[in-house]
N, C-alpha and C positions, 0 to 999 in steps of 0.2 A: 062480142069481140074478145078473143082469148089468144094469148101467146104464152106457150109453156114449153119446156121449163125456161125460166128467165130469172136469174142468169143460167147460161148453158155452156157446155163444153164444145158446142158446134152445131147441134141439131135443134132447130126451133120448129115447133108445131104451131101453125096459125089456123084459126077457125073463126068463122062468123056466119051469120045468116043475113041474107038480103030478101026482104019480103016484097020488094017491087023490082021490076026490070030496070036495070041501070048499067051504064058503062063504068068499069072500074080500072084504075091505073094503080098497080101495086108495085112499090119500089122499096129497096133497102139502100140506104145511104150511109157512107162512113162519116166521121166527124168533120171532115173538110167539105162535105157535100157531094162527093163523087158517088155516082150510082154504081152499085155492085150487083144489083138484081133488079129486073123489071119483068112484070107480067101484065098484059092487057087483056081484060075480059070485056067483051062487048055483049050488050043485052043479057047480062047475067041476072039470074034469080035463083034463090035456093041456098043450099049450104055450101060454103067454101071451106075446104080442108086441104092444107098443104104442109109438107115438111120441107124445110129449107136447110141445107147444109152449109155452114160457114166455116168448116174445118180449114179451108185453105187461106183464111184471113187471120190477121194478127188479133190478139186479145185486145179488147177495148169496148167502146160504146158505139153502137150503130143505131140507125133510126129506121123504123118501118113506117112507111107512109101509104095510106090508102086514100085515093082521091076519087070522088064522084063528081057529078055535075054541080051538086049543091054544097059539098063539104069536104074537108080534108081531116083525116084522123091520123095522128102520129103516136107512135109507141116506141119507147126506148128499149133496145135490145142490148144485153150485156153478155159479151163473149169472154169466157174465162179460159 
């Protein structure tokens, strides 16, 4: 699981591998918990690579959340 560059001026690259078929819920939340991005992948397997642009949002801390059936992974994103 990799997020780069972090901190960023707006563009974040997200990449990870899933070696088993699973449903994914990928979200980015602001500090007060409001969802600013959501992507749902059903029966996903393989390499996930995505570039997300947060240029339209104010500088600060955001949270990337990747939720599967069995776990939740959180990563802090810093927007400069």
